[in-house]
N, C-alpha and C positions, 0 to 999 in steps of 0.2 A: 879225189873227193870233189869232182865238179858238180854233183848234184847236192852234196852235204858240206856242211861246214861246221867246224869246232869253235866254239868260243866259251870264255868264262861266263859263269852263271851271273843273273842280275834281278834285281827285284822284278816281280812279275812271273818269274820261271816256275813258281809252287805249283800251279794247276797241271801245266805240261808235264814236270817232272813227275808228280804224285800220278799222273795218268799212266806213265810208263811203268811207274814201280807196281801198280795195281795190273798191268798188262802183262808183267812177266812174273806176277806175285804167286803163282801156282807150280812152284818147283822149277820155273824157268819157263812155264807155259803160261796161257791166258788165265789170269786171276780174276776175270770180270764177273764171271758166273759166281764166284766164291764170294765175292765182296759187294755185291749190288747194295745191301742195307748200309755200308759204309766204305764207299770207294776210296776214300783218303786214309783208311786204316793203317796201311803199310807205309805208306809214304811220311807219316808224322814220325816214325821212327827212323827209316833208312833213308831219306832224302831230306826232311824239313831241318834237322840239325846241323847237318853239312852245309846247306845253303846259308845258313845263319851263322853258322861258328867257324868254317872253313871255306869262305867265297874263293879264296885263292887256290883251291885246290879241288874246285868243283867244275868240272867241265861238261859243256852241253853239246851232244850232237842235233841238228836240225837240219831240214830240208824244206822244200817248197810247201810242206803240209803242215809243218812246225816242229817242236821237239819231238825226237825219236829215240832219244837215247841219252846216258849220261856215264860219265866215270866220277865217283865221289871219293875223297880220301880225307884223313886224319893224320897230322904230322905226329902228333904224341897221342897213342890210344889212351893212355891213362887219363892225362890231362883233358881229353875231348870226354869220355865218360864221366869225370868228374863234374865237368860243367852241365853235361846233359841231366846228371842227377839234381843239380842245384837250380838250374835255369830252365830246362825243358819239362822234364818229366813231372813236376809237381802240376804243370797246366794242364796236362793230359789226363792226370789222374782226376783234376777238379771236373773236367769236361766230360769224362769217360768213367764211370762208376765200376767197379771191379764185378763181373758177372758172378753169379752165385747158382747154386744148385750143382747137379752131375755135369763134371766136363765134358762127358761123352755126349751130352746134349747140345753142347754150345756150338753156335755157328762158328766160321772161321773168322769172321769179324770179330764176335766176342772172345774168342782165343787170344787174338792179337790185343784187344782192350785187357785181358788179364796180363798179358806182356807189359802193359803200361805200368801196371802195378807191382810186377815181378820180373824187373828187367834182367837180362842176360848181359854181364860185361865181360865174359869170358875173354881172356888174351891168351894165346898159346905160348908156351916156353920155347927156347929162352927169349923172354920178353925184351931184354936188351938187344937182342940180334935182330927183331923183328918189331921195332916199336911203333911204326905206323900201320895204319890198315887203309885198304881201299874196299869199294865194290862197284860193279858196273851193271847195267841193264840196257837193252837196246830192244827195240820194236822188232817185229817179224821182217819188215820192210827194209830195216837197216842190218840185218844179219847177212852174212856169208860175203860182203865184200870188203874184209878187212877193216871195217871200221872200229870194231870192238878192239883188236890188235893196237890200232893207232891210237885210241884213246887212252889205253893202259899205258903205251909208252909214253906218250903226251904228260901223263899224270906222274909216272914214275921220275921223269926227269924233273918234273917240279918239286917232287919230295927230295930227289937228290941235292937239288940246288938249295933246299932249304936245310941241308945238313943230315937227313935221314939215313941211316945205315942199313935198313931193311925193313921191309913190309910183309904184312900177312892179310889175309883175307880167309872168310869163312863161307862154305856154301853147302846147301842140302845134299845128303847123300844121294837123295833121288835125281839131282840134276846130274845125270851122268855126263851130258854133252858138254858141259861146262868143264869138266876135270881134263879132259885133254886139251882143251882151249888154254886153261892156264898151265898146265905142265908145258905145252910148246912155248909159252911165254917164260919160261925158266922158272916157274915156281916147284916146289916139291912139297910132298905132302909130310906136315909135323904130327897131327894126331886127329884121331877121329872119337868123336863123342857123341854117345846115343846111338840109336838105330832107327831104321824104317822113318815113318813119317817127323820123327824128332830129333833124328840123326844129322849131324853136322861133319863136314870134313875142314880141316884148318890147312892152308898151305902157305909157304912162305919163301920169300925171294931178297937173297943179300943185295944191296944197292951200293956195294964196294966198287969204287972205279976199277 
């Protein structure tokens, strides 16, 4: 980790982390061409609430160029989504009206804006076994050096210290490289939901000592 460092999130990290979310937002590939009209569209869902609600479970990877990755978690998924619904989503809906017309004609950003108004709070069963959740994104320059594993392991340690018995995550079916990464970290597949561009794979890992 000589060229990279890991720290907890702090005020002012939104711009850098939202950028990482956008640059990895095309099923693990560069999403910048897809979200030029609203580069922060994805970050408002997948980053911002975690920085605000779970700062002690928000790990930031950075190098001399700035923020290049993160691992974000929620100790209790149901409580996290409840707070998101009450405190976070109303602001998004007020700022970004739901798109109208044929969904097939929507841009990727409009599709995300639709998600502001119709959120997905899916939690795989058995939820009591995997109550926590996490996700991780790294820019290309930080990939392939073991930093992803390091971030996940650090976050799992923090979840265990807070009493979590298990963690789950969701990923796109189209992000095939990520599946092997998580399986090597001890996650196992729980369920698949949907297919194609709308398909997701949910994985879980026990945190029992």
